[in-house]
N, C-alpha and C positions, 0 to 999 in steps of 0.2 A: 105631670107634664107629658102635656100629648109628644106626637109620634115628631112633629117637623119638629120640634124644642128638642125631643132627645136627640133627634140627629145632627142638631144643630153642635149642643154640645157634645158631641162626639170630636166633629171637626174640626172646634174653636184649637183643639192642640194641635193640631197639625197645622192650622193656617200658620200660627203663633209660633214655630217650629218652622215653617218656610221664611216668616218675617225675620224670625231668627240667623237666617242664614243667606244676607243676601250674596248673589253672584253664583249662586249655586248652580241654576241653571244656563248660564253661559261657560263654566266650569265643565259639565258634564256635554254641552255641545260641542264645546270646543278639543275634549279630549275623546271625544266618537270620532271627529269626524279625522284628525290624527293619528288617533287608533285604525282607521278605515284606510288612511294613506299612506301608515307605515306597514298594513297590514300586505296593503297593492303591492309598496314595492318590491317587500321580502319577499314575493311568492309571485311577483314579475317572473322570472322563469318558467313556473307551472303555469302562470296566464295566459301570458302571449303565444303564438304560434311562429312568432321569427324570432329572432335575435336584437337587438335596439342598429345592428351595424349591421345588419345581414338583407340582400340586396336584392328585390324579386324585378329579377330582367323584363321579364316580361309586363308588368304595371307600373309606371308613372304615374303621379300624382293620380292614381287611381282614387273615385270617392270611394264612400265608408260602405261596405258591404258585406256579405260572407268572408268573403277570406280573408280581409283587412278592417275590420270593425268600424278602425279611425281613418279608413285612407292608408296612402302611402303617399310621400312627398317628392321632391324632386330626384331625388334621386336613388327613387322605387323603394325605399325603407318603411319597416312598417309603424305610424305613428303612434299608437297602440303599443308594441311595447316598445318603441320610445320615449311614450311619458308616461311608461309605469318605470324602467329604466333609469328613469331621468329623479323620477321620487328618491331614490334611493343615493344619488350624487347629493339632490337638494339640499332634504333632510342631509344626510352625512356630514356636507358641510356648514349648516347652521348649526346642528349639537354640537360640532370641533369647537368652531371659530367661537361661541356663544359658551363656552369652559372656558375657551382660552382665558376668555377677554374677563370672564369672571374672576379666574383665580388669577392671572397678574391686576386685574383692578380691587380686588380685593383685599391682596397682601400689598400693596403700593396704598392705599390707603388707609387699610389698618395699620402701617410702619409709619404715616407719618399726621395722621391723627392722633394716632399715642405720644409721639413726640412732641408735637407742637414746636411751638417756637420758629425761627427764622426755615430751618425745615418745611414746615409747612408750608410757609408763607410761601415759599420759593417753589412748592409742588402744586401751589394754587396759583398764580401766575403762570405756570408752565403747561396747567391742562385749559385754561383761559386761552390761549394762546391756542394748542392744538385746537381746543372745542370752535373755535372761530372760525377756520376754515370749513365748510361744509363735507357732511363725511366722503360724500359721493364722489368728490371732486378729487379730496384725501385717495380715496380709492382706488382712481382714474392714474394718480399717479404714481403708487402705489407701485400698481398694474404693470405699467407702461416701463417702470423703470428696474422694475424684477421678476416680470418674465410673467408667464401666465398658468403656469406648471397648477395644480391641483393644490400641491404643499405651500407651494408659496401665496398663491389667492387663501389659503383658509387659514395660515397664517395672518395674513398683511390682515384682515376679515376681522379678524379677533382682536388684534392687538389696535385697531383702530376704534372700534369699538368700546376699550377697556377703559377709557377719558370718566364715563358719567357712570361705572361700578368704584371707581379709584374716589370721584366725589362728593356717593352715596355710602360708601364705606367710612370716608374722614367723619361724614356730617354725625352719624350711629354712632363712632368712636367717642366721638366731639364729647355727646349728648352723655354717652354710658359713664363716661370719666367721672362725671360730676354723680353720680349714684352712692349711696352707702355703699353696701353692695365690693365695690372696684375700694372705695378706703378700705372699709373690713380684709379682703384681699391684698392688698398690698401689708395690711399692719401683721396681718399674720406671716408674714414673709415668703411671702410666695415669689416666684422668681419673675421678670419679667417676658418670659416666653411663657409661665402658664398663664400672664397676668392677659399677654394675646390671645391663646389659642385656646384657652379653657372658660377664661369669663366673658371678653368683649366680641372674639371673632362669632363665637354660638349666639348671643342675645343680640349683634349685630347684622347674619345673615337672613335673615328672614324678608326686610324690604329688598335686599340684593336678589334672591333665593323670587320674588315675586314678578320683578320686571325682565328675569331671565328669558319667559316666553315669546312676550312681545320683540323680544331682540331675536329672536330666534326668527319671527316675520320679517324683520328689517334686514337682516343678514341675506336671506331667499333674496329678496327684491333686489338689496346690491350686486348681487350676485348674478340674477338675473340681468340687472342692466349692464352692469360688464361685459357679462354675455352678448348683448346684444349688439352693442358697440365694437365687438370683436379683443376686450381685452377682457375676458372673462377663457369659460372652456369653449375649445375650439370643437365644430362638426370635422368627423363624424361622431364624436364623441354623445352622447343622450343628457343635457341639461333642456331645461321651460324655455329660458333667455335666448339661449341659440336657435333651439327651436323657432321662435318666434319668428324671433329676424331673420334665419334660410325662407322662411315661409312668407316672410310680408308683402314681398312681390308675387306672389303668387294669390292674392284676395282680388286683385284687379281684374283677374282671370277668371273671379266666380271659384276660385280653388278654394275656400275656407276653411277647409280640416284641419293644412296642414300649419294652423298657429291658433285656432278657435279652442282645440284640447286639449295643446299644453299649455295658455293662456288660464285653459279653468283650471285645468290642474293647478296653476300657480297661485292662480284668484281664492278657491277653497283650502288650500295648507295654510295660507297666509294667514286669511279670517277665523282656521283655525287655532292657530297661536295667536292671535288677535283677540279673540276669545276669550282663551282660556288667562291668559294675561291680564284684561280687564276684568274674568271671573276673580280672581287669586285677587286682585288690588283691591277689587269690594269687598271679599271675606276682609282682606289684613286690616283695610282702613277701619270693622266693626269692632276689634279686639281691640 
């Protein structure tokens, strides 16, 4: 065998392995972006030379430079420090809200999917009504009625995003109930709790966990949107949407840094979650 043929023969198993692992590149890229954002958020007090609400009284709307890498905003606060500290808030709210959505949605979907009958039908019609309302409009309504505290926003965003998980879990449970291993577990005398949490939930959970990263990106966008219109996190607390809103008027005067840097951070974080979610979906689809 010639050298080129030998080399080709050696690389073919690797090529086949890559072909059998769809979405691996997306998962790695998305995870790398999110790890970088999370690291910057955790190390923000060490990386940034200023506090997120500390005011430099001598430099208002200072352009990016040695003392302020991302410049300062109209209040004299360091944009670099605020951008890094905002990652803590946005990532924390996203993870907490999606955790609430997964727990509430999967629990509800598991119960009604197993129960079936009129309870299942009533639950699905209720979810139809909830999902008929645009999610952001529902978030605006909840924020306007119940206030804009961080705990309230997190719980509201979690409950608002629970409906898709409930519907997905319900459909998975309904399909799994027809499998023989569930019938065998029932015939073996397993309790209802054992059937739900030992046999049904673990086998139905994979699709739910696959879409969770995508949902994290949407939650961050919703939080930024609420803050942008004044119904989310309020200045001086560091949050990307609030920073973009506060600096929107500065662009007209050429002071672009007050909005561009938090906007880029928001874009990269949502991109990371989307790439991770798309990669996980591609890999789950091939199994």
